[in-house]
GUKOLTI-541330 format. One record per residue (C-alpha): residue number from 0; chain; x, y, z. Coordinates in steps of 0.001 Angstrom, whole numbers, m for minus. Layout:
{seq = NUM&mol = A&east = X&north = Y&up = Z} .
...
//
This chain:
{seq = 0&mol = A&east = 128199&north = 100371&up = 93907} .
{seq = 1&mol = A&east = 128577&north = 101903&up = 97357} .
{seq = 2&mol = A&east = 127679&north = 105361&up = 96001} .
{seq = 3&mol = A&east = 124147&north = 104077&up = 95311} .
{seq = 4&mol = A&east = 123579&north = 102791&up = 98853} .
{seq = 5&mol = A&east = 122731&north = 104253&up = 102241} .
{seq = 6&mol = A&east = 122866&north = 102636&up = 105681} .
{seq = 7&mol = A&east = 125674&north = 100353&up = 104453} .
{seq = 8&mol = A&east = 126942&north = 97394&up = 106454} .
{seq = 9&mol = A&east = 129782&north = 95211&up = 105178} .
{seq = 10&mol = A&east = 129624&north = 91467&up = 105679} .
{seq = 11&mol = A&east = 132094&north = 89882&up = 108066} .
{seq = 12&mol = A&east = 134582&north = 87415&up = 106564} .
{seq = 13&mol = A&east = 132478&north = 84560&up = 107973} .
{seq = 14&mol = A&east = 129267&north = 85984&up = 106438} .
{seq = 15&mol = A&east = 131020&north = 86418&up = 103078} .
{seq = 16&mol = A&east = 132213&north = 82814&up = 103126} .
{seq = 17&mol = A&east = 129160&north = 81056&up = 104597} .
{seq = 18&mol = A&east = 126261&north = 83328&up = 103591} .
{seq = 19&mol = A&east = 127747&north = 84524&up = 100270} .
{seq = 20&mol = A&east = 126913&north = 88236&up = 100468} .
{seq = 21&mol = A&east = 129187&north = 91274&up = 100568} .
{seq = 22&mol = A&east = 127269&north = 94383&up = 101634} .
{seq = 23&mol = A&east = 123872&north = 95295&up = 103026} .
{seq = 24&mol = A&east = 122144&north = 98599&up = 102420} .
{seq = 25&mol = A&east = 119280&north = 100586&up = 100947} .
{seq = 26&mol = A&east = 119339&north = 101670&up = 97274} .
{seq = 27&mol = A&east = 119098&north = 105483&up = 97294} .
{seq = 28&mol = A&east = 116022&north = 106943&up = 95586} .
{seq = 29&mol = A&east = 114980&north = 103446&up = 94407} .
{seq = 30&mol = A&east = 113935&north = 101325&up = 97355} .
{seq = 31&mol = A&east = 113309&north = 101878&up = 101046} .
{seq = 32&mol = A&east = 114102&north = 98358&up = 102164} .
{seq = 33&mol = A&east = 117496&north = 97067&up = 103269} .
{seq = 34&mol = A&east = 118909&north = 94260&up = 101107} .
{seq = 35&mol = A&east = 122022&north = 92075&up = 101098} .
{seq = 36&mol = A&east = 124017&north = 92264&up = 97864} .
{seq = 37&mol = A&east = 126338&north = 89712&up = 96268} .
{seq = 38&mol = A&east = 129143&north = 91718&up = 94642} .
{seq = 39&mol = A&east = 131424&north = 88854&up = 93650} .
{seq = 40&mol = A&east = 133077&north = 89699&up = 90325} .
{seq = 41&mol = A&east = 132524&north = 88121&up = 86941} .
{seq = 42&mol = A&east = 135495&north = 85944&up = 86001} .
{seq = 43&mol = A&east = 135982&north = 84647&up = 82449} .
{seq = 44&mol = A&east = 132477&north = 85949&up = 81573} .
{seq = 45&mol = A&east = 130975&north = 83841&up = 84383} .
{seq = 46&mol = A&east = 129521&north = 84887&up = 87711} .
{seq = 47&mol = A&east = 129502&north = 81984&up = 90104} .
{seq = 48&mol = A&east = 126378&north = 81789&up = 92213} .
{seq = 49&mol = A&east = 124923&north = 79429&up = 94749} .
{seq = 50&mol = A&east = 121425&north = 78465&up = 95798} .
{seq = 51&mol = A&east = 122737&north = 78657&up = 99380} .
{seq = 52&mol = A&east = 123332&north = 82411&up = 99230} .
{seq = 53&mol = A&east = 121694&north = 84671&up = 101812} .
{seq = 54&mol = A&east = 121999&north = 87630&up = 99407} .
{seq = 55&mol = A&east = 118764&north = 89249&up = 98248} .
{seq = 56&mol = A&east = 120231&north = 90812&up = 95108} .
{seq = 57&mol = A&east = 123078&north = 89908&up = 92763} .
{seq = 58&mol = A&east = 125132&north = 92703&up = 91222} .
{seq = 59&mol = A&east = 126842&north = 92407&up = 87846} .
{seq = 60&mol = A&east = 129600&north = 95008&up = 87543} .
{seq = 61&mol = A&east = 130246&north = 96171&up = 83980} .
{seq = 62&mol = A&east = 132403&north = 98965&up = 82586} .
{seq = 63&mol = A&east = 129584&north = 101533&up = 82351} .
{seq = 64&mol = A&east = 126848&north = 100157&up = 84578} .
{seq = 65&mol = A&east = 125745&north = 97921&up = 87414} .
{seq = 66&mol = A&east = 122968&north = 95428&up = 86727} .
{seq = 67&mol = A&east = 121104&north = 94227&up = 89820} .
{seq = 68&mol = A&east = 118819&north = 91188&up = 89738} .
{seq = 69&mol = A&east = 116693&north = 89537&up = 92398} .
{seq = 70&mol = A&east = 118365&north = 86334&up = 93620} .
{seq = 71&mol = A&east = 115147&north = 84445&up = 94396} .
{seq = 72&mol = A&east = 113654&north = 85244&up = 90992} .
{seq = 73&mol = A&east = 116951&north = 84283&up = 89316} .
{seq = 74&mol = A&east = 117029&north = 80925&up = 91119} .
{seq = 75&mol = A&east = 113402&north = 80195&up = 90181} .
{seq = 76&mol = A&east = 114174&north = 81055&up = 86542} .
{seq = 77&mol = A&east = 117232&north = 78771&up = 86498} .
{seq = 78&mol = A&east = 115332&north = 75868&up = 88074} .
{seq = 79&mol = A&east = 112255&north = 76284&up = 85872} .
{seq = 80&mol = A&east = 114333&north = 76376&up = 82692} .
{seq = 81&mol = A&east = 116899&north = 73808&up = 83910} .
{seq = 82&mol = A&east = 119773&north = 76183&up = 83185} .
{seq = 83&mol = A&east = 123267&north = 76474&up = 84586} .
{seq = 84&mol = A&east = 124568&north = 79193&up = 82281} .
{seq = 85&mol = A&east = 122607&north = 82235&up = 81150} .
{seq = 86&mol = A&east = 123221&north = 85338&up = 79083} .
{seq = 87&mol = A&east = 122748&north = 88508&up = 81129} .
{seq = 88&mol = A&east = 120831&north = 90258&up = 78331} .
{seq = 89&mol = A&east = 118368&north = 87350&up = 78336} .
{seq = 90&mol = A&east = 118023&north = 87621&up = 82101} .
{seq = 91&mol = A&east = 117225&north = 91316&up = 81929} .
{seq = 92&mol = A&east = 114429&north = 90683&up = 79448} .
{seq = 93&mol = A&east = 113141&north = 87512&up = 81174} .
{seq = 94&mol = A&east = 113185&north = 88596&up = 84825} .
{seq = 95&mol = A&east = 110629&north = 91045&up = 86162} .
{seq = 96&mol = A&east = 112852&north = 92521&up = 88859} .
{seq = 97&mol = A&east = 116064&north = 94201&up = 87713} .
{seq = 98&mol = A&east = 117671&north = 97602&up = 88055} .
{seq = 99&mol = A&east = 120375&north = 99078&up = 85826} .
{seq = 100&mol = A&east = 122463&north = 101830&up = 87400} .
{seq = 101&mol = A&east = 124788&north = 103862&up = 85167} .
{seq = 102&mol = A&east = 128256&north = 104516&up = 86558} .
{seq = 103&mol = A&east = 129297&north = 108133&up = 86815} .
//
């Protein structure tokens, strides 16, 4: 994921634990705004999230690609639909803001 970012800043251990984000940076050739990204891995086909996160974007790391979704839009979608578990393919089609970056 780092290869797609400029002006990168890593979260401190306290920020990772309390604010729930991993890195901050600007997506090269995509956006000109700095965002905080949650890079926590998927475990047992589940990515644990929190409504308390300070991350702007959530990154799903797959074998051939990264899928980035907007955290605020994701939270609104989950609340509106009263969901706890969602299929990523459904999210990509349901959410307006997402970016898919192929791995090299």
